[in-house]
DRENPA-3360 file (N, C-alpha, C; in nm, 2 decimals, always signed):
BEGIN
1 = MFIQRTKK = +0.08/-0.12/+0.00/+0.00/+0.00/+0.01/+0.08/+0.13/+0.00 ~ +0.19/+0.13/+0.08/+0.29/+0.23/+0.08/+0.35/+0.26/-0.05 ~ +0.38/+0.14/-0.12/+0.44/+0.15/-0.24/+0.36/+0.22/-0.36 ~ +0.22/+0.17/-0.35/+0.14/+0.24/-0.45/+0.11/+0.40/-0.43 ~ +0.11/+0.43/-0.31/+0.11/+0.58/-0.27/+0.22/+0.64/-0.32 ~ +0.34/+0.58/-0.30/+0.46/+0.65/-0.33/+0.47/+0.66/-0.49 ~ +0.43/+0.55/-0.57/+0.43/+0.56/-0.71/+0.34/+0.67/-0.77 ~ +0.21/+0.69/-0.69/+0.11/+0.78/-0.73/+0.18/+0.93/-0.71;
9 = LIAASIGG = +0.24/+0.93/-0.59/+0.30/+1.07/-0.56/+0.41/+1.11/-0.66 ~ +0.49/+1.00/-0.69/+0.60/+1.05/-0.79/+0.54/+1.06/-0.93 ~ +0.44/+0.99/-0.97/+0.37/+1.02/-1.10/+0.31/+1.16/-1.10 ~ +0.24/+1.20/-0.99/+0.18/+1.34/-0.98/+0.28/+1.44/-0.98 ~ +0.39/+1.42/-0.91/+0.51/+1.51/-0.91/+0.56/+1.54/-1.06 ~ +0.59/+1.43/-1.12/+0.65/+1.43/-1.26/+0.53/+1.49/-1.35 ~ +0.41/+1.46/-1.34/+0.31/+1.53/-1.42/+0.30/+1.68/-1.39 ~ +0.32/+1.73/-1.26/+0.30/+1.86/-1.23/+0.43/+1.93/-1.27;
17 = LAILGVAS = +0.53/+1.87/-1.27/+0.67/+1.94/-1.32/+0.65/+1.95/-1.47 ~ +0.61/+1.85/-1.54/+0.58/+1.86/-1.68/+0.48/+1.97/-1.73 ~ +0.39/+1.98/-1.66/+0.28/+2.09/-1.67/+0.33/+2.22/-1.65 ~ +0.42/+2.24/-1.54/+0.49/+2.37/-1.52/+0.60/+2.39/-1.61 ~ +0.66/+2.30/-1.67/+0.75/+2.32/-1.77/+0.70/+2.37/-1.91 ~ +0.59/+2.30/-1.94/+0.51/+2.35/-2.06/+0.46/+2.49/-2.04 ~ +0.40/+2.51/-1.92/+0.34/+2.64/-1.90/+0.45/+2.75/-1.91 ~ +0.56/+2.73/-1.83/+0.68/+2.83/-1.83/+0.73/+2.85/-1.97;
25 = FLGYQAYA = +0.74/+2.75/-2.05/+0.77/+2.76/-2.19/+0.69/+2.83/-2.27 ~ +0.56/+2.81/-2.26/+0.47/+2.89/-2.34/+0.46/+3.04/-2.29 ~ +0.47/+3.06/-2.16/+0.46/+3.19/-2.11/+0.58/+3.28/-2.16 ~ +0.71/+3.21/-2.16/+0.83/+3.27/-2.22/+0.81/+3.30/-2.35 ~ +0.74/+3.20/-2.45/+0.72/+3.23/-2.58/+0.63/+3.36/-2.60 ~ +0.54/+3.37/-2.52/+0.45/+3.47/-2.53/+0.51/+3.60/-2.51 ~ +0.59/+3.60/-2.40/+0.68/+3.72/-2.36/+0.78/+3.75/-2.47 ~ +0.84/+3.66/-2.52/+0.94/+3.67/-2.62/+0.88/+3.72/-2.75;
33 = NDASKTEM = +0.76/+3.68/-2.78/+0.68/+3.72/-2.90/+0.68/+3.87/-2.89 ~ +0.61/+3.91/-2.78/+0.59/+4.06/-2.74/+0.71/+4.14/-2.77 ~ +0.82/+4.07/-2.70/+0.94/+4.16/-2.70/+0.99/+4.16/-2.85 ~ +0.98/+4.06/-2.92/+1.02/+4.07/-3.08/+0.94/+4.17/-3.15 ~ +0.81/+4.17/-3.11/+0.71/+4.27/-3.18/+0.76/+4.40/-3.14 ~ +0.80/+4.43/-3.02/+0.84/+4.56/-2.98/+0.97/+4.61/-3.04 ~ +1.05/+4.51/-3.05/+1.19/+4.53/-3.11/+1.16/+4.55/-3.27 ~ +1.08/+4.47/-3.32/+1.04/+4.50/-3.46/+0.98/+4.63/-3.49;
41 = LKQMEEEY = +0.89/+4.68/-3.39/+0.83/+4.80/-3.40/+0.95/+4.92/-3.41 ~ +1.03/+4.90/-3.31/+1.14/+4.99/-3.30/+1.22/+5.01/-3.44 ~ +1.25/+4.89/-3.49/+1.33/+4.89/-3.62/+1.25/+4.95/-3.72 ~ +1.11/+4.92/-3.74/+1.04/+4.97/-3.84/+1.03/+5.13/-3.83 ~ +1.01/+5.17/-3.70/+1.00/+5.32/-3.69/+1.13/+5.38/-3.73 ~ +1.26/+5.34/-3.70/+1.37/+5.39/-3.74/+1.38/+5.39/-3.89 ~ +1.34/+5.29/-3.95/+1.35/+5.27/-4.11/+1.25/+5.38/-4.16 ~ +1.15/+5.39/-4.10/+1.04/+5.49/-4.15/+1.10/+5.63/-4.13;
49 = QKLAEQDD = +1.17/+5.66/-4.03/+1.23/+5.79/-4.01/+1.33/+5.82/-4.12 ~ +1.41/+5.72/-4.14/+1.52/+5.74/-4.26/+1.45/+5.77/-4.39 ~ +1.35/+5.69/-4.42/+1.29/+5.69/-4.54/+1.22/+5.83/-4.55 ~ +1.15/+5.88/-4.45/+1.07/+5.99/-4.44/+1.16/+6.11/-4.47 ~ +1.29/+6.11/-4.40/+1.39/+6.22/-4.43/+1.44/+6.23/-4.57 ~ +1.44/+6.11/-4.61/+1.49/+6.10/-4.76/+1.39/+6.13/-4.88 ~ +1.27/+6.15/-4.82/+1.14/+6.15/-4.93/+1.15/+6.26/-5.02 ~ +1.14/+6.22/-5.14/+1.14/+6.33/-5.24/+1.01/+6.31/-5.32;
57 = PNAPSEER = +0.94/+6.44/-5.32/+0.81/+6.45/-5.38/+0.81/+6.40/-5.53 ~ +0.92/+6.41/-5.59/+0.94/+6.38/-5.72/+0.99/+6.23/-5.75 ~ +0.99/+6.15/-5.63/+1.05/+6.01/-5.65/+0.93/+5.93/-5.72 ~ +0.98/+5.83/-5.77/+0.88/+5.72/-5.84/+0.78/+5.69/-5.73 ~ +0.66/+5.66/-5.78/+0.54/+5.63/-5.69/+0.57/+5.50/-5.61 ~ +0.66/+5.41/-5.66/+0.69/+5.29/-5.59/+0.76/+5.32/-5.45 ~ +0.84/+5.40/-5.46/+0.92/+5.44/-5.34/+0.84/+5.52/-5.24 ~ +0.76/+5.61/-5.28/+0.66/+5.67/-5.20/+0.56/+5.57/-5.14;
65 = QKIKDLGW = +0.52/+5.47/-5.23/+0.42/+5.38/-5.17/+0.48/+5.29/-5.06 ~ +0.61/+5.25/-5.08/+0.69/+5.19/-4.97/+0.68/+5.26/-4.84 ~ +0.70/+5.39/-4.85/+0.67/+5.48/-4.71/+0.54/+5.47/-4.66 ~ +0.44/+5.47/-4.74/+0.31/+5.47/-4.69/+0.28/+5.32/-4.63 ~ +0.33/+5.22/-4.71/+0.31/+5.09/-4.66/+0.38/+5.07/-4.53 ~ +0.49/+5.11/-4.50/+0.58/+5.10/-4.39/+0.49/+5.17/-4.27 ~ +0.45/+5.28/-4.30/+0.37/+5.37/-4.21/+0.25/+5.29/-4.16 ~ +0.18/+5.24/-4.26/+0.05/+5.14/-4.24/+0.09/+5.03/-4.14;
73 = EIGKLKKE = +0.20/+4.96/-4.17/+0.25/+4.84/-4.10/+0.27/+4.88/-3.95 ~ +0.35/+5.00/-3.94/+0.38/+5.04/-3.80/+0.26/+5.08/-3.71 ~ +0.15/+5.14/-3.78/+0.02/+5.16/-3.71/-0.05/+5.04/-3.69 ~ -0.05/+4.95/-3.76/-0.10/+4.81/-3.73/-0.03/+4.75/-3.62 ~ +0.09/+4.75/-3.61/+0.17/+4.69/-3.51/+0.14/+4.75/-3.38 ~ +0.13/+4.89/-3.38/+0.12/+4.97/-3.27/-0.02/+4.93/-3.20 ~ -0.11/+4.91/-3.29/-0.25/+4.89/-3.25/-0.26/+4.76/-3.18 ~ -0.18/+4.67/-3.23/-0.17/+4.53/-3.18/-0.12/+4.52/-3.04;
81 = LYPENPED = +0.01/+4.60/-3.03/+0.09/+4.60/-2.91/+0.01/+4.68/-2.79 ~ -0.05/+4.79/-2.84/-0.09/+4.89/-2.74/-0.25/+4.92/-2.78 ~ -0.34/+4.83/-2.76/-0.47/+4.87/-2.81/-0.54/+4.97/-2.74 ~ -0.62/+5.04/-2.82/-0.69/+5.16/-2.77/-0.81/+5.13/-2.68 ~ -0.84/+5.23/-2.60/-0.94/+5.21/-2.51/-1.07/+5.24/-2.58 ~ -1.18/+5.16/-2.58/-1.29/+5.20/-2.67/-1.36/+5.32/-2.60 ~ -1.35/+5.35/-2.48/-1.41/+5.47/-2.44/-1.35/+5.59/-2.50 ~ -1.21/+5.59/-2.52/-1.14/+5.70/-2.59/-1.17/+5.71/-2.74;
89 = VLARKLAG = -1.19/+5.57/-2.82/-1.23/+5.58/-2.95/-1.37/+5.64/-2.96 ~ -1.46/+5.61/-2.88/-1.59/+5.65/-2.89/-1.59/+5.80/-2.86 ~ -1.52/+5.86/-2.77/-1.52/+6.00/-2.74/-1.45/+6.07/-2.86 ~ -1.36/+6.02/-2.92/-1.29/+6.08/-3.04/-1.38/+6.08/-3.16 ~ -1.45/+5.98/-3.17/-1.55/+5.97/-3.30/-1.66/+6.05/-3.27 ~ -1.72/+6.07/-3.14/-1.82/+6.16/-3.10/-1.78/+6.31/-3.14 ~ -1.67/+6.33/-3.09/-1.61/+6.47/-3.11/-1.61/+6.50/-3.25 ~ -1.56/+6.43/-3.34/-1.55/+6.44/-3.49/-1.68/+6.45/-3.56;
97 = FKEMTLIH = -1.77/+6.37/-3.52/-1.91/+6.36/-3.58/-1.99/+6.49/-3.53 ~ -1.96/+6.53/-3.39/-2.03/+6.65/-3.34/-1.98/+6.77/-3.42 ~ -1.85/+6.79/-3.46/-1.78/+6.89/-3.51/-1.84/+6.91/-3.67 ~ -1.84/+6.79/-3.72/-1.89/+6.78/-3.86/-2.04/+6.82/-3.87 ~ -2.11/+6.78/-3.77/-2.26/+6.81/-3.78/-2.27/+6.97/-3.76 ~ -2.20/+7.02/-3.66/-2.21/+7.18/-3.64/-2.16/+7.25/-3.77 ~ -2.07/+7.20/-3.83/-2.02/+7.27/-3.96/-2.12/+7.25/-4.07 ~ -2.19/+7.14/-4.07/-2.29/+7.12/-4.18/-2.42/+7.21/-4.15;
105 = ESSYKNSD = -2.44/+7.21/-4.01/-2.56/+7.30/-3.97/-2.53/+7.44/-4.00 ~ -2.42/+7.49/-3.97/-2.38/+7.64/-4.00/-2.37/+7.67/-4.15 ~ -2.35/+7.57/-4.23/-2.33/+7.60/-4.38/-2.49/+7.61/-4.42 ~ -2.57/+7.54/-4.36/-2.72/+7.56/-4.39/-2.78/+7.68/-4.35 ~ -2.76/+7.72/-4.22/-2.82/+7.82/-4.15/-2.75/+7.95/-4.20 ~ -2.63/+7.96/-4.25/-2.57/+8.09/-4.29/-2.59/+8.09/-4.45 ~ -2.65/+8.02/-4.50/-2.66/+8.03/-4.66/-2.79/+8.10/-4.68 ~ -2.81/+8.11/-4.81/-2.92/+8.18/-4.88/-3.03/+8.07/-4.92;
113 = ADANDPEV = -3.01/+7.95/-4.85/-3.09/+7.84/-4.90/-3.24/+7.87/-4.85 ~ -3.34/+7.83/-4.94/-3.48/+7.84/-4.91/-3.52/+7.75/-4.79 ~ -3.57/+7.80/-4.69/-3.60/+7.73/-4.57/-3.73/+7.63/-4.60 ~ -3.82/+7.67/-4.71/-3.91/+7.60/-4.74/-3.90/+7.49/-4.84 ~ -3.77/+7.49/-4.90/-3.74/+7.39/-4.99/-3.74/+7.25/-4.92 ~ -3.80/+7.14/-4.97/-3.82/+7.02/-4.91/-3.67/+6.96/-4.89 ~ -3.60/+6.96/-4.97/-3.45/+6.92/-4.96/-3.38/+6.99/-4.84 ~ -3.39/+7.12/-4.83/-3.34/+7.19/-4.70/-3.41/+7.14/-4.58;
121 = TKMLAQIE = -3.51/+7.13/-4.58/-3.61/+7.08/-4.46/-3.56/+6.94/-4.42 ~ -3.54/+6.86/-4.53/-3.49/+6.72/-4.51/-3.36/+6.72/-4.44 ~ -3.27/+6.79/-4.50/-3.13/+6.80/-4.44/-3.13/+6.87/-4.30 ~ -3.20/+6.97/-4.28/-3.21/+7.02/-4.14/-3.27/+6.92/-4.04 ~ -3.36/+6.84/-4.08/-3.42/+6.74/-4.00/-3.30/+6.63/-3.97 ~ -3.23/+6.61/-4.06/-3.12/+6.50/-4.05/-3.02/+6.55/-3.95 ~ -2.99/+6.68/-3.98/-2.88/+6.75/-3.89/-2.93/+6.73/-3.74 ~ -3.06/+6.77/-3.72/-3.11/+6.77/-3.58/-3.11/+6.62/-3.52;
129 = QQKQLVAK = -3.13/+6.53/-3.61/-3.12/+6.39/-3.57/-2.98/+6.36/-3.53 ~ -2.89/+6.41/-3.61/-2.74/+6.39/-3.58/-2.70/+6.46/-3.44 ~ -2.75/+6.57/-3.42/-2.73/+6.64/-3.30/-2.78/+6.57/-3.18 ~ -2.91/+6.51/-3.19/-2.96/+6.43/-3.09/-2.88/+6.30/-3.06 ~ -2.83/+6.24/-3.17/-2.75/+6.12/-3.17/-2.63/+6.14/-3.08 ~ -2.56/+6.25/-3.11/-2.43/+6.29/-3.04/-2.48/+6.31/-2.90 ~ -2.57/+6.39/-2.86/-2.62/+6.42/-2.73/-2.64/+6.29/-2.66 ~ -2.72/+6.21/-2.71/-2.75/+6.08/-2.64/-2.61/+6.00/-2.62;
137 = FEEKLASL = -2.54/+5.99/-2.70/-2.41/+5.90/-2.67/-2.31/+5.97/-2.59 ~ -2.31/+6.11/-2.60/-2.23/+6.18/-2.50/-2.28/+6.16/-2.35 ~ -2.41/+6.16/-2.33/-2.47/+6.13/-2.22/-2.42/+5.99/-2.16 ~ -2.46/+5.89/-2.26/-2.42/+5.75/-2.22/-2.28/+5.73/-2.19 ~ -2.20/+5.80/-2.25/-2.05/+5.78/-2.23/-2.00/+5.84/-2.10 ~ -2.06/+5.95/-2.06/-2.04/+6.04/-1.94/-2.08/+5.93/-1.82 ~ -2.20/+5.87/-1.85/-2.26/+5.78/-1.75/-2.17/+5.66/-1.73 ~ -2.12/+5.60/-1.84/-2.03/+5.49/-1.84/-1.91/+5.51/-1.77;
145 = KNRAKMAR = -1.84/+5.64/-1.80/-1.73/+5.67/-1.72/-1.75/+5.70/-1.58 ~ -1.87/+5.75/-1.53/-1.88/+5.78/-1.38/-1.90/+5.63/-1.32 ~ -1.97/+5.54/-1.39/-1.99/+5.40/-1.32/-1.85/+5.33/-1.33 ~ -1.77/+5.36/-1.41/-1.64/+5.29/-1.43/-1.56/+5.35/-1.31 ~ -1.56/+5.46/-1.28/-1.47/+5.54/-1.17/-1.52/+5.48/-1.05 ~ -1.66/+5.48/-1.02/-1.71/+5.42/-0.89/-1.70/+5.27/-0.88 ~ -1.72/+5.20/-0.98/-1.71/+5.05/-0.96/-1.57/+4.99/-0.98 ~ -1.49/+5.07/-1.05/-1.35/+5.02/-1.09/-1.36/+4.88/-1.16;
153 = QSEDAKEE = -1.47/+4.86/-1.23/-1.48/+4.72/-1.30/-1.45/+4.77/-1.46 ~ -1.32/+4.77/-1.48/-1.27/+4.83/-1.60/-1.31/+4.72/-1.73 ~ -1.31/+4.60/-1.70/-1.34/+4.50/-1.81/-1.49/+4.51/-1.85 ~ -1.58/+4.53/-1.76/-1.72/+4.54/-1.77/-1.74/+4.68/-1.86 ~ -1.68/+4.78/-1.80/-1.67/+4.92/-1.88/-1.63/+4.92/-2.01 ~ -1.52/+4.85/-2.02/-1.46/+4.82/-2.15/-1.55/+4.76/-2.26 ~ -1.61/+4.65/-2.21/-1.70/+4.58/-2.29/-1.83/+4.67/-2.33 ~ -1.87/+4.73/-2.22/-1.99/+4.82/-2.25/-1.96/+4.94/-2.36;
161 = AEQLLAQF = -1.83/+4.99/-2.33/-1.79/+5.11/-2.42/-1.78/+5.05/-2.57 ~ -1.74/+4.92/-2.58/-1.73/+4.86/-2.72/-1.88/+4.85/-2.77 ~ -1.96/+4.81/-2.69/-2.11/+4.80/-2.75/-2.16/+4.93/-2.79 ~ -2.13/+5.04/-2.69/-2.19/+5.17/-2.72/-2.12/+5.22/-2.85 ~ -1.99/+5.19/-2.88/-1.92/+5.23/-3.00/-1.99/+5.17/-3.11 ~ -2.01/+5.03/-3.11/-2.08/+4.97/-3.22/-2.22/+5.02/-3.24 ~ -2.30/+5.05/-3.13/-2.43/+5.10/-3.15/-2.43/+5.24/-3.20 ~ -2.33/+5.33/-3.16/-2.33/+5.47/-3.23/-2.30/+5.45/-3.38;
169 = QQEKEAIS = -2.20/+5.35/-3.42/-2.17/+5.34/-3.55/-2.29/+5.29/-3.63 ~ -2.37/+5.20/-3.59/-2.51/+5.16/-3.65/-2.60/+5.28/-3.67 ~ -2.63/+5.35/-3.57/-2.71/+5.46/-3.58/-2.68/+5.57/-3.66 ~ -2.54/+5.59/-3.66/-2.49/+5.69/-3.75/-2.51/+5.66/-3.89 ~ -2.49/+5.53/-3.92/-2.50/+5.47/-4.05/-2.65/+5.47/-4.10 ~ -2.74/+5.45/-4.00/-2.88/+5.45/-4.03/-2.93/+5.59/-4.07 ~ -2.87/+5.69/-4.01/-2.91/+5.83/-4.03/-2.84/+5.87/-4.18 ~ -2.73/+5.82/-4.20/-2.66/+5.85/-4.34/-2.74/+5.78/-4.45;
177 = TQSDQ = -2.78/+5.65/-4.43/-2.86/+5.59/-4.54/-3.00/+5.64/-4.54 ~ -3.06/+5.71/-4.44/-3.18/+5.78/-4.48/-3.17/+5.90/-4.57 ~ -3.04/+5.98/-4.55/-3.02/+6.08/-4.63/-2.99/+6.04/-4.79 ~ -2.96/+5.92/-4.80/-2.92/+5.89/-4.95/-3.05/+5.84/-5.02 ~ -3.15/+5.82/-4.94/-3.28/+5.77/-5.01/-3.37/+5.88/-5.06;
% end
């Protein structure tokens, strides 16, 4: 009986060590992968700087395209290594959409457009919808930020911010498709 327990203990110990070994190897690989991506990002940024300094507006389009592609790859890698907070993305998109809406509104209100024209009326109604959409999501975002500060449940707040961002995009597209009809 003592021998069976000893064998089980030895087997469990060896199994545990094997699991720990595999886990530590995988953990190291994940860390090494991030480190290599960080190093690769640094090298790409240095190369981009060199190419940007040597950029000639009269250069062939292939050379200029290489600079653009490298910049795109750098942005993609940065986004992968340092993902953006959805709350910040939503706040930025709301600010841009709000600014665009206000510019659009001022162009209609400051123009000589006939207020009785059905197209002008339709556009002003759409602008009002856009302003209401922005106000609604600014209020939701402020509420989300307050709850996140109080609860400190960043993962739930992040998920809700992602949902709000998706909902904003859908409602914004719905308003845009209304204007196309």
